[in-house]
C-alpha atoms as one frame of an Amber mdcrd trajectory, in Angstrom:
protein
 -13.087  15.039   6.608 -10.081  14.080   4.477  -9.587  12.667   0.995  -8.145
   9.399   2.334 -11.188   8.780   4.508 -13.594   9.455   1.652 -11.544   7.153
  -0.560 -11.938   4.378   2.007 -15.683   4.993   2.164 -15.884   4.781  -1.630
 -13.887   1.542  -1.565 -16.240   0.111   1.062 -19.218   1.021  -1.132 -17.608
  -0.740  -4.088 -16.878  -3.845  -1.979 -20.468  -3.836  -0.734 -21.796  -3.645
  -4.292 -19.794  -6.723  -5.292 -20.823  -8.519  -2.090 -24.515  -7.810  -2.675
 -24.437  -9.120  -6.232 -22.581 -12.299  -5.266 -24.896 -12.901  -2.301 -27.985
 -12.760  -4.484 -26.532 -15.053  -7.137 -25.472 -17.536  -4.437 -29.076 -17.590
  -3.250 -30.329 -18.094  -6.805 -27.948 -20.983  -7.483 -28.823 -22.770  -4.253
 -32.555 -22.012  -4.350 -32.349 -20.353  -0.979 -34.796 -18.122   0.844 -38.230
 -17.286  -0.599 -38.077 -19.076  -3.995 -36.988 -22.305  -2.347 -40.516 -23.055
  -1.141 -41.578 -23.520  -4.754 -38.557 -25.713  -5.546 -39.220 -27.778  -2.447
 -42.894 -28.197  -3.319 -42.391 -28.932  -7.024 -41.603 -32.648  -6.668 -44.534
 -33.114  -4.305 -46.967 -31.902  -6.967 -45.462 -34.068  -9.702 -42.628 -31.864
 -10.972 -39.250 -33.439 -10.154 -36.409 -31.134 -11.211 -32.659 -30.611 -11.496
 -32.501 -27.415  -9.443 -30.222 -27.249  -6.409 -32.304 -27.363  -3.245 -30.360
 -26.308  -0.174 -32.130 -23.550   1.815 -29.826 -23.945   4.813 -31.689 -21.023
   6.367 -33.143 -17.716   5.293 -30.653 -15.365   3.706 -30.209 -13.008   6.703
 -29.236 -15.705   9.268 -27.187 -17.782   6.811 -25.184 -14.796   5.568 -24.755
 -13.625   9.143 -23.196 -17.051   9.839 -20.829 -16.925   6.841 -19.713 -13.347
   7.448 -19.345 -13.773  11.216 -17.338 -16.977  10.680 -15.013 -15.212   8.255
 -14.621 -12.254  10.618 -13.915 -14.485  13.629 -11.158 -16.266  11.708  -9.699
 -12.948  10.558  -9.939 -11.506  14.081  -8.046 -14.440  15.594  -5.295 -14.198
  12.981  -4.968 -10.419  13.321  -5.129 -10.125  17.112  -3.583 -13.448  18.075
  -0.988 -14.040  15.374  -0.518 -10.480  14.019  -1.177 -11.589  10.473  -1.504
  -8.986   7.686  -5.051  -7.691   7.330  -5.530  -8.879   3.755  -4.140 -12.354
   4.475  -6.435 -12.734   7.471  -9.413 -11.636   5.377  -8.654 -14.213   2.672
  -8.267 -16.978   5.272 -11.548 -16.046   6.936 -13.471 -16.033   3.664 -12.002
 -19.421   2.760 -13.189 -20.926   6.053 -16.679 -19.501   5.538 -16.817 -20.960
   2.017 -15.838 -24.393   3.337 -18.578 -24.228   5.977 -21.086 -23.273   3.314
 -19.990 -26.108   1.034 -20.473 -28.713   3.765 -23.888 -27.386   4.760 -25.071
 -26.911   1.186 -24.104 -30.454   0.206 -25.732 -32.052   3.234 -28.860 -29.932
   2.714 -29.134 -30.937  -0.950 -28.673 -34.643  -0.225 -31.061 -34.589   2.689
 -33.823 -32.658   0.949 -33.621 -34.639  -2.277 -33.462 -38.004  -0.481 -36.516
 -37.120   1.589 -38.468 -36.613  -1.659 -37.586 -39.952  -3.271 -41.217 -41.030
  -2.884 -42.115 -38.208  -5.306 -39.612 -39.459  -7.917 -37.093 -36.736  -7.063
 -33.613 -38.018  -7.872 -30.234 -37.001  -6.448 -28.116 -35.737  -9.358 -24.419
 -36.055  -8.587 -23.430 -33.881 -11.540 -25.505 -31.052 -10.051 -23.600 -31.441
  -6.780 -20.223 -31.569  -8.553 -20.461 -28.402 -10.592 -23.016 -26.376  -8.644
 -21.598 -26.631  -5.115 -18.219 -25.070  -6.082 -20.095 -22.177  -7.680 -22.121
 -21.680  -4.497 -18.925 -21.750  -2.430 -17.219 -19.285  -4.762 -20.007 -16.746
  -4.409 -20.058 -17.179  -0.629 -16.279 -16.628  -0.627 -16.695 -13.358  -2.529
 -19.472 -12.176  -0.211 -17.577 -13.119   2.960 -14.329 -11.607   1.681 -15.938
  -8.279   0.818 -17.908  -8.004   4.060 -14.888  -9.004   6.179 -12.707  -6.492
   4.380 -15.331  -3.798   5.012 -15.280  -4.675   8.723 -11.475  -4.653   8.764
 -11.397  -1.202   7.147 -13.926   0.126   9.650 -12.029  -1.172  12.686  -8.353
  -0.976  11.715  -8.017   1.598   8.936 -10.857   4.142   8.883 -10.665   7.075
  11.306 -12.311   7.193  13.785 -12.068   3.446  14.343 -15.293   1.536  14.847
 -15.639   0.567  18.535 -17.053  -2.926  17.824 -14.786  -5.911  17.014 -14.972
  -7.163  13.441 -17.001 -10.342  14.216 -19.861  -8.188  15.528 -19.692  -5.901
  12.498 -19.583  -8.941  10.196 -22.676 -10.343  11.892 -24.571  -7.080  11.439
 -23.520  -6.624   7.813 -24.304 -10.294   7.128 -27.866  -9.877   8.371 -28.162
  -6.672   6.355 -26.912  -8.117   3.081 -29.148 -11.175   3.492 -32.195  -9.009
   4.142 -31.459  -6.878   1.082 -30.979 -10.025  -1.012 -34.346 -11.360   0.127
 -36.210  -8.117  -0.484 -34.491  -6.906  -3.672 -33.032  -9.862  -5.517 -35.395
 -12.753  -4.859 -38.295 -11.534  -6.921 -36.175 -11.538 -10.065 -35.691 -15.261
  -9.567 -38.852 -16.427  -7.816 -41.246 -14.267  -9.798 -39.726 -14.182 -13.263
 -37.609 -17.293 -13.597 -39.583 -20.021 -11.867 -42.913 -18.913 -13.330 -41.878
 -17.158 -16.519 -45.014 -18.425 -18.278 -47.026 -16.174 -15.944 -47.263 -12.423
 -16.485 -44.851 -10.792 -14.056 -46.646  -9.049 -11.197 -49.911 -10.884 -11.725
 -49.416 -12.928  -8.584 -49.518 -16.674  -8.099 -52.658 -18.558  -7.257 -52.214
 -21.091  -4.454 -53.264 -23.941  -6.726 -50.277 -23.177  -8.992 -47.690 -23.537
  -6.212 -44.886 -25.878  -7.229 -45.730 -25.652 -10.940 -42.292 -24.301 -11.767
 -40.713 -24.126 -15.211 -38.351 -27.081 -15.546 -37.119 -26.694 -19.129 -34.402
 -24.216 -19.999 -33.376 -22.699 -23.321 -31.425 -25.882 -24.036 -32.311 -28.996
 -22.081 -33.566 -29.316 -18.537 -33.208 -26.306 -16.302 -30.697 -26.262 -13.471
 -29.451 -23.702 -10.998 -26.679 -22.390 -13.246 -29.390 -21.255 -15.659 -30.921
 -19.270 -12.819 -27.581 -17.644 -12.040 -27.122 -16.672 -15.688 -30.547 -15.045
 -15.657 -30.189 -13.252 -12.314 -26.711 -11.901 -13.016 -28.341  -9.555 -15.530
 -30.591  -7.658 -13.140 -31.429  -9.215  -9.761 -27.805  -9.505  -8.655 -26.731
  -5.994  -9.691 -29.849  -4.507  -8.052 -29.035  -6.267  -4.802 -25.446  -5.079
  -5.035 -26.567  -1.520  -5.649 -28.898  -1.662  -2.656 -26.221  -2.937  -0.269
 -23.547  -0.694  -1.757 -25.642   2.426  -1.206 -26.428   1.308   2.331 -22.774
   0.894   3.251 -21.621   4.020   1.420 -24.309   6.390   2.718 -24.034   5.127
   6.296 -20.261   5.505   6.434 -20.290   8.747   4.447 -22.279  10.564   7.115
 -19.993   9.394   9.941 -16.933  10.364   7.906 -18.146  13.851   7.038 -19.490
  14.430  10.569 -17.498  13.195  13.549 -19.672  10.582  15.309 -18.554  11.865
  18.730 -18.425  15.643  18.506 -20.968  16.018  15.680 -23.291  13.101  16.447
 -26.546  15.111  16.009 -25.521  16.088  12.460 -24.625  12.505  11.570 -27.953
  11.226  12.928 -29.893  13.956  11.114 -28.156  13.102   7.845 -29.095   9.438
   8.281 -32.748  10.386   8.835 -32.665  12.567   5.723 -31.263   9.682   3.671
 -34.056   7.361   4.843 -36.768   9.915   4.072 -35.369  10.677   0.610 -35.105
   6.976  -0.276 -38.681   6.297   0.817 -40.053   9.286  -1.110 -38.144   8.273
  -4.248 -39.316   4.661  -3.911 -42.948   5.802  -3.640 -42.518   8.036  -6.674
 -41.038   5.182  -8.722 -43.844   2.790  -7.793 -46.642   5.235  -8.573 -44.957
   6.278 -11.821 -44.601   2.644 -12.956 -48.217   1.825 -12.133 -49.505   4.880
 -14.007 -47.283   4.182 -17.002 -48.003   0.462 -17.383 -51.445   0.266 -15.839
 -52.804  -2.314 -13.402 -51.703  -5.902 -13.849 -54.234  -8.346 -15.400 -56.473
  -9.729 -12.719 -55.517  -7.000 -10.247 -58.462  -5.386  -8.508 -57.874  -1.705
  -8.110 -54.775   0.406  -8.409 -53.174   2.255  -5.515 -51.941   4.918  -7.928
 -55.425   5.691  -9.166
């Protein structure tokens, strides 16, 4: 273990934290993944809205596409044209953002047009100032993940045996899964149904009855981003940042070839500690605040 290697691991953790936060906010702006079902259903139950409705795919596959695209572009420039690592990373992230912009725009137009019978309009101003924001967050996510892959393959010792497109694909799936599990609830649960007590659950008959009015005027996706940047985004970033840092820390401290058993054991210990701490936090919160209204029973009792 050396100071330079640990510095790289710390830098990768910081990049992952930024990537996680931007990934979650991109999902919130575009109404992607789990909360999108409520946005999609809203017009059908008589609630037309001004919220961006893209949902190209679930967060894990869509982010795998963006990150793999960025890494493929960077890989071609590095291996084929011997471009500087940072330049190749920027070019790859830019290509991924362009792909996302095309798909997001076509998804919004297609989904909104298909709901014209429910009085759902296509708002061109939403497309004009929301799509660039979506693309910007995808650029940040793709840039950070691609740079992490580049560090793992070309800078960190020992070098990762996989090419950067494969690493980008894996990290893209990971960051999307963390965004779905950590960040979504702070948009789908609190923001779309803020007139419901958080944690109470949503009755099926209330599906699509989203809040459409913001603090000033009609709600749009930028309002959601403003809300989620306070907590949901940082939590997602922290989750992905810890994942990247802890995973690379153990293979930096312990050589993955000569000390593989120690590295594997440390990974198992990390997983056990995280699960125990998560269980402690959940039980502590339930005991402190009590069961939610309408909830039958309490697992902490």
